[in-house]
C-alpha positions in Angstrom: 5.8 -7.2 -10.3 5.5 -10.6 -11.9 3.1 -13.3 -10.5 4.9 -16.2 -8.9 1.8 -18.1 -7.8 -1.9 -17.9 -8.6 -4.7 -19.7 -6.8 -8.5 -19.4 -6.5 -11.0 -20.7 -3.9 -14.6 -21.8 -3.9 -15.8 -18.3 -3.1 -14.5 -16.8 -6.4 -11.5 -15.2 -4.7 -8.3 -15.0 -6.7 -5.0 -15.0 -4.7 -1.7 -13.9 -6.3 1.8 -14.0 -4.8 4.7 -12.2 -6.3 8.2 -10.9 -5.6 9.2 -9.1 -3.4 6.8 -10.6 -0.9 3.7 -9.0 -2.3 0.3 -10.7 -1.7 -2.9 -9.8 -3.6 -6.5 -10.9 -3.1 -9.2 -10.1 -5.6 -12.8 -10.7 -4.8 -16.1 -10.2 -6.7 -18.3 -7.4 -5.5 -22.0 -7.6 -5.7 -23.6 -5.3 -8.4 -25.8 -2.6 -7.0 
């Protein structure tokens, strides 16, 4: 799939929307 829209927020979350109606959310995980 190819990204149609990309955004980030103030909590370091990356949001990606692509065809066909796919929605991804990437967040940072704390290192252990």
